[in-house]
C-alpha positions as CSV (number, residue, x, y, z in Angstrom):
1,X,-0.1,0.1,0.0
2,X,1.9,3.0,0.2
3,X,4.1,5.5,-1.8
4,X,4.7,3.0,-4.5
5,X,2.6,1.3,-7.1
6,X,-0.7,0.0,-5.6
7,X,-2.6,-3.4,-5.0
8,X,-2.8,-2.8,-1.0
9,X,-4.4,-5.6,-0.2
10,X,-17.9,-20.4,-7.5
11,X,-20.4,-17.5,-7.3
12,X,-23.4,-17.6,-4.9
13,X,-26.6,-15.6,-5.2
14,X,-26.8,-12.6,-2.8
15,X,-30.3,-13.3,-2.1
16,X,-29.4,-16.8,-1.1
17,X,-26.9,-15.4,1.4
18,X,-29.3,-13.0,2.9
19,X,-32.0,-15.5,3.4
20,X,-29.3,-18.0,4.9
21,X,-32.2,-20.1,6.5
22,X,-32.2,-23.4,4.9
23,X,-32.0,-26.4,7.1
24,X,-28.4,-27.1,6.1
25,X,-27.3,-23.5,6.9
26,X,-29.1,-23.9,10.3
27,X,-27.4,-27.2,11.2
28,X,-24.0,-25.5,10.0
29,X,-24.6,-22.5,12.2
30,X,-25.4,-24.8,15.1
31,X,-22.2,-26.8,14.6
32,X,-19.9,-23.6,14.5
33,X,-19.4,-23.1,18.1
34,X,-16.1,-21.4,18.2
35,X,-14.1,-24.5,17.5
36,X,-10.8,-22.7,17.7
37,X,-8.7,-22.3,20.7
38,X,-6.1,-19.8,22.0
39,X,-5.6,-17.0,24.6
40,X,-7.4,-14.3,22.5
41,X,-10.2,-13.6,20.1
42,X,-10.4,-10.9,17.4
43,X,-14.0,-10.0,16.6
44,X,-15.4,-9.8,13.2
45,X,-15.3,-6.4,11.6
46,X,-19.0,-6.3,11.4
47,X,-19.4,-6.9,15.1
48,X,-20.3,-3.8,17.2
49,X,-17.7,-1.2,17.4
50,X,-16.9,1.2,20.3
51,X,-15.1,3.2,17.7
52,X,-12.9,3.5,14.6
53,X,-9.1,4.4,14.6
54,X,-7.8,6.8,12.0
55,X,-4.2,8.3,11.7
56,X,-4.7,11.8,10.3
57,X,-2.6,12.7,7.3
58,X,0.2,15.2,8.0
59,X,3.1,16.8,5.9
60,X,6.1,15.6,8.2
61,X,7.1,12.6,6.0
62,X,6.0,13.4,2.4
63,X,5.2,17.1,2.5
64,X,2.2,19.4,2.4
65,X,0.9,18.3,-0.9
66,X,0.4,14.7,0.3
67,X,-1.7,15.9,3.2
68,X,-3.7,18.3,0.8
69,X,-4.4,15.4,-1.7
70,X,-5.9,13.1,0.7
71,X,-7.1,15.0,3.8
72,X,-10.7,15.4,2.4
73,X,-11.2,11.5,2.5
74,X,-10.5,11.5,6.3
75,X,-13.1,14.3,6.7
76,X,-15.6,12.2,4.8
77,X,-14.6,9.0,6.8
78,X,-15.0,10.9,10.1
79,X,-18.3,12.4,9.2
80,X,-19.8,9.1,8.1
81,X,-18.4,6.9,10.9
82,X,-19.2,9.5,13.7
83,X,-23.0,8.9,12.9
84,X,-22.8,5.5,14.6
85,X,-19.5,5.2,16.6
86,X,-16.7,7.2,18.2
87,X,-13.8,8.2,16.0
88,X,-10.3,8.0,17.5
89,X,-8.1,10.2,15.7
90,X,-4.3,10.1,16.0
91,X,-2.7,13.5,15.5
92,X,1.0,14.1,14.9
93,X,1.4,16.7,17.6
94,X,-0.6,19.3,19.6
95,X,-0.6,21.8,16.9
96,X,-2.0,19.2,14.3
97,X,-4.7,18.1,16.8
98,X,-5.9,21.7,17.2
99,X,-5.8,22.1,13.3
100,X,-7.9,18.9,12.9
101,X,-10.3,19.8,15.7
102,X,-11.0,23.1,14.0
103,X,-11.3,21.4,10.5
104,X,-14.0,18.9,11.8
105,X,-15.9,21.5,13.8
106,X,-16.1,23.7,10.7
107,X,-17.5,20.8,8.8
108,X,-20.3,20.5,11.3
109,X,-19.2,17.1,12.8
110,X,-20.4,16.2,16.2
111,X,-17.2,16.7,18.3
112,X,-18.7,14.7,21.2
113,X,-18.1,11.6,19.0
114,X,-14.4,12.5,18.3
115,X,-11.4,12.1,20.4
116,X,-7.7,12.7,20.1
117,X,-4.5,10.9,20.6
118,X,-1.1,12.5,20.1
119,X,1.7,10.3,18.4
120,X,4.2,11.1,15.8
121,X,3.8,8.8,12.8
122,X,5.4,8.1,9.5
123,X,2.2,7.6,7.4
124,X,-1.6,7.0,7.5
125,X,-2.1,3.3,7.3
126,X,-3.8,2.6,10.4
127,X,-4.7,-1.0,9.4
128,X,-1.0,-2.0,9.5
129,X,0.2,0.3,12.1
130,X,-2.4,0.9,14.8
131,X,-3.1,-1.7,17.3
132,X,-5.4,-4.8,16.7
133,X,-8.0,-5.1,19.4
134,X,-8.8,-8.5,20.9
135,X,-10.7,-10.0,23.8
136,X,-8.9,-12.3,26.3
137,X,-10.6,-15.4,27.8
138,X,-12.2,-13.2,30.4
139,X,-13.6,-10.9,27.8
140,X,-11.2,-8.1,28.6
141,X,-10.3,-5.9,25.7
142,X,-6.6,-5.7,25.0
143,X,-4.3,-3.9,22.2
144,X,-2.4,-6.4,20.3
145,X,1.0,-5.0,19.2
146,X,2.6,-6.9,16.3
147,X,5.9,-5.9,14.7
148,X,6.0,-3.4,11.9
149,X,8.9,-2.7,9.5
150,X,7.5,-0.7,6.7
151,X,6.5,-3.6,4.5
152,X,10.1,-4.9,4.5
153,X,11.9,-1.7,5.2
154,X,10.5,0.0,1.8
155,X,9.5,3.2,3.6
156,X,10.1,5.3,6.8
157,X,8.7,3.2,9.6
158,X,10.2,3.8,13.1
159,X,7.6,6.3,14.4
160,X,4.7,3.9,13.2
161,X,6.5,1.0,14.8
162,X,6.0,2.6,18.3
163,X,2.5,3.7,17.7
164,X,0.8,0.8,19.7
165,X,3.0,1.4,22.6
166,X,2.2,5.2,22.7
167,X,-1.6,4.6,22.3
168,X,-1.7,1.9,24.9
169,X,-0.3,4.3,27.5
170,X,-2.5,7.2,26.4
171,X,-5.7,4.9,26.4
172,X,-4.9,3.2,29.6
173,X,-5.3,-0.2,27.9
174,X,-3.1,-3.2,28.3
175,X,-0.9,-3.9,25.2
176,X,0.3,-7.4,24.2
177,X,3.8,-7.0,22.8
178,X,4.3,-9.3,19.8
179,X,7.1,-7.3,18.1
180,X,9.1,-10.3,17.4
181,X,6.8,-11.2,14.8
182,X,5.9,-8.6,11.8
183,X,2.3,-9.1,11.1
184,X,0.2,-6.1,9.2
185,X,-3.5,-6.0,9.7
186,X,-4.0,-5.8,6.0
187,X,-2.1,-9.1,5.5
188,X,-4.7,-11.5,6.8
189,X,-8.6,-12.2,7.1
190,X,-10.4,-14.2,9.7
191,X,-13.8,-15.8,9.2
192,X,-14.7,-15.7,12.9
193,X,-14.5,-19.4,13.2
194,X,-10.9,-20.4,13.2
195,X,-10.0,-19.7,9.6
196,X,-7.0,-17.6,8.7
197,X,-6.5,-16.3,5.1
198,X,-3.4,-14.7,4.1
199,X,-0.5,-14.5,1.5
200,X,3.0,-15.9,2.1
201,X,4.5,-13.1,0.5
202,X,3.2,-10.5,3.0
203,X,3.9,-12.7,6.1
204,X,6.5,-15.4,5.7
205,X,8.5,-13.3,3.4
206,X,12.2,-13.0,4.4
207,X,11.8,-9.3,4.4
208,X,9.3,-9.6,7.4
209,X,10.0,-12.7,9.4
210,X,13.3,-14.3,8.2
211,X,13.6,-16.2,11.7
212,X,10.1,-17.9,11.4
213,X,8.9,-20.8,9.3
214,X,5.4,-20.9,8.2
215,X,4.8,-23.6,11.0
216,X,6.2,-21.0,13.6
217,X,3.9,-18.3,12.2
218,X,0.8,-20.7,12.5
219,X,1.6,-21.3,16.1
220,X,1.4,-17.5,16.8
221,X,-1.9,-17.5,14.8
222,X,-3.3,-20.1,16.8
223,X,-2.2,-18.7,20.1
224,X,-3.0,-15.1,19.6
225,X,-5.8,-15.0,17.0
226,X,-7.5,-18.5,17.7
227,X,-6.7,-19.8,14.2
228,X,-6.8,-23.5,13.6
229,X,-7.4,-23.7,9.8
230,X,-5.0,-22.0,7.4
231,X,-5.6,-20.8,3.7
232,X,-2.3,-19.7,2.4
233,X,-2.0,-18.1,-1.0
234,X,1.6,-17.7,-2.4
235,X,1.2,-14.1,-3.4
236,X,3.5,-12.2,-5.5
237,X,6.6,-10.7,-3.6
238,X,7.5,-7.3,-4.8
239,X,4.7,-6.8,-7.2
240,X,3.7,-3.8,-5.0
241,X,4.9,-2.3,-1.7
242,X,2.8,-4.5,0.7
243,X,4.0,-7.7,-1.2
244,X,0.3,-8.5,-1.9
245,X,-2.0,-7.9,0.9
246,X,-5.0,-10.1,1.1
247,X,-7.4,-7.3,2.0
248,X,-7.1,-5.9,-1.7
249,X,-9.0,-8.8,-3.2
250,X,-10.5,-11.1,-0.7
251,X,-12.6,-10.6,2.5
252,X,-14.7,-12.8,4.7
253,X,-18.4,-12.2,4.6
254,X,-19.2,-14.8,7.3
255,X,-18.1,-18.4,8.4
256,X,-19.0,-19.8,5.0
257,X,-18.8,-17.0,2.4
258,X,-15.8,-15.1,0.9
259,X,-16.2,-11.7,-0.9
260,X,-13.8,-11.6,-3.7
261,X,-13.6,-11.1,-7.6
262,X,-14.2,-13.4,-10.4
263,X,-11.3,-15.4,-11.7
264,X,-10.7,-13.0,-14.7
265,X,-10.6,-10.0,-12.4
266,X,-8.4,-11.8,-9.9
267,X,-6.0,-12.5,-12.8
268,X,-6.3,-8.8,-13.8
269,X,-5.4,-7.9,-10.1
270,X,-2.2,-10.0,-10.4
271,X,-3.3,-13.0,-8.5
272,X,-1.4,-16.2,-9.7
273,X,-3.4,-18.9,-11.2
274,X,-2.4,-21.2,-8.6
275,X,-3.6,-18.8,-5.8
276,X,-6.8,-18.3,-7.6
277,X,-7.6,-22.0,-7.7
278,X,-6.6,-22.2,-4.0
279,X,-9.1,-19.2,-3.1
280,X,-11.8,-20.4,-5.0
281,X,-11.6,-24.0,-3.6
282,X,-10.9,-23.0,0.0
283,X,-12.6,-24.9,2.9
284,X,-13.7,-23.8,6.2
285,X,-13.1,-25.5,9.8
286,X,-15.9,-28.0,8.9
287,X,-14.1,-29.0,5.7
288,X,-16.8,-27.4,3.7
289,X,-16.2,-25.2,0.5
290,X,-16.8,-21.6,0.8
291,X,-19.5,-19.8,-1.1
292,X,-18.4,-16.7,-3.0
293,X,-19.7,-13.2,-3.7
294,X,-18.0,-11.4,-6.6
295,X,-17.3,-7.7,-6.8
296,X,-16.2,-6.2,-10.0
297,X,-13.0,-4.3,-10.3
298,X,-13.3,-0.8,-11.9
299,X,-14.4,-0.9,-15.4
300,X,-11.4,1.4,-16.6
301,X,-8.0,2.2,-15.3
302,X,-8.2,4.7,-12.4
303,X,-8.0,8.4,-13.8
304,X,-7.0,10.9,-11.3
305,X,-8.8,14.3,-11.1
306,X,-6.0,15.9,-13.0
307,X,-6.5,13.4,-15.9
308,X,-3.4,11.1,-15.1
309,X,-4.1,7.5,-16.0
310,X,-2.6,5.4,-13.2
311,X,-2.4,2.4,-15.4
312,X,-4.3,0.0,-13.3
313,X,-7.8,-0.7,-12.1
314,X,-9.4,-0.5,-8.6
315,X,-10.6,-2.9,-6.3
316,X,-13.9,-2.6,-4.3
317,X,-13.1,-5.4,-1.9
318,X,-11.1,-3.1,0.3
319,X,-14.2,-1.6,2.0
320,X,-14.8,-1.0,5.8
321,X,-17.9,-2.0,7.9
322,X,-18.8,0.5,10.5
323,X,-21.7,0.3,13.0
324,X,-24.3,2.1,10.7
325,X,-22.2,2.6,7.4
326,X,-20.0,0.6,5.0
327,X,-17.3,2.8,3.4
328,X,-16.6,1.7,0.0
329,X,-13.7,2.8,-2.2
330,X,-14.9,4.5,-5.4
331,X,-13.0,5.6,-8.3
332,X,-15.5,7.8,-10.4
333,X,-16.0,4.8,-12.6
334,X,-19.1,3.0,-14.0
335,X,-18.6,0.0,-11.8
336,X,-18.7,2.2,-8.7
337,X,-22.5,1.8,-8.8
338,X,-22.6,-1.8,-9.5
339,X,-20.2,-2.5,-6.6
340,X,-22.0,-0.2,-4.1
341,X,-25.3,-1.9,-4.8
342,X,-23.9,-5.5,-4.3
343,X,-22.6,-4.4,-1.0
344,X,-25.7,-2.6,0.0
345,X,-27.5,-5.9,-0.5
346,X,-25.0,-7.7,1.6
347,X,-25.4,-5.2,4.5
348,X,-28.9,-4.1,4.4
349,X,-28.9,-2.6,7.9
350,X,-26.0,-0.2,7.1
351,X,-25.8,2.6,4.6
352,X,-23.4,2.1,1.8
353,X,-21.2,5.3,1.3
354,X,-18.9,5.5,-1.8
355,X,-15.7,7.6,-1.1
356,X,-13.6,8.7,-3.9
357,X,-10.4,7.3,-3.0
358,X,-8.4,8.0,-6.2
359,X,-5.9,10.6,-4.5
360,X,-5.1,7.9,-1.8
361,X,-5.0,5.1,-4.2
362,X,-2.1,6.4,-6.2
363,X,-0.1,6.4,-3.0
364,X,-1.0,2.6,-2.6
365,X,-4.3,2.0,-0.6
366,X,-7.9,2.3,0.0
367,X,-10.5,2.6,2.7
368,X,-9.8,-0.7,4.7
369,X,-6.1,0.1,4.6
370,X,-6.7,3.4,6.6
371,X,-9.2,2.3,9.3
372,X,-9.0,0.1,12.3
373,X,-11.9,-1.0,14.6
374,X,-12.2,-1.0,18.1
375,X,-14.8,-3.6,19.5
376,X,-17.2,-2.7,22.3
377,X,-16.2,-3.6,26.0
378,X,-17.7,-6.8,26.9
379,X,-17.9,-6.0,30.6
């Protein structure tokens, strides 16, 4: 995702998913009783949030132009999310905090739903740099702090690597220090029932975890994320800056359904044929093949506001589920409407809001890449 070229990250009828009440579905649901084990549980993204974390754009790493290009996206996200949950904003320093406050206040945003944390950062990609929130076995909320090294030391990262530690102190929440293993939030997906989906190129790659085997990584995922079933795609090292994050092209809808693209679009996205076959034949913890909902990719190459052709198309899979909204990356493209309508049918109790991410996309990411959910307290 970031500062270099992009790519951050069977078919089933949507009506069938929404009904979801056949006898076999009911039996399957009954048998899915948290089969996985481990010390911690990461709630599903669509579970109720206490809030969403955003790292606000600044000019200290890439200059004022960078901030000006993408800041409007953060205003849109804050306005939409604050209708249904708190928004926790990380500001670079006290001056930036006051600047952001005035900016949002002038936009008419309910500032009672906004709070601020002060921490110097290198960039805006909170999916990968902010803490991942989990419950322990007593249902206490914890901040999980995995290692971060700038996607294999491709960008400045030392401030971002300290972000979870700083936020833990300011929020007064216990931090689980897992810095010995590099793991970005955009590099994996969980189905809520023990299945872990990822690409080797973004996790077991030697530029992330040279001392750990795949089996070692799986032990961590079992212990700290409760995974017992692993779907590993090879991915593509070096194709783009994240080394092929999964959240650009695949997302779990539930314990039996994956949201992705059709095979042709997956190939266009750069997914190797072997990985396409693995993804489209994946099985859940019950040994049952997943069902699939396909989103399109943008019909055309993404064209920036100044008319520049980025030379590649956009993904809609990298959306973010809030309490009352679903934020979907849009590209001023005919397929925006198609993708938004499919996602709206999947989440009928939430309002789909398309956000033009073209200026962010040219820097390497989309909506899911810059958001991180905090679940509600269970006690």
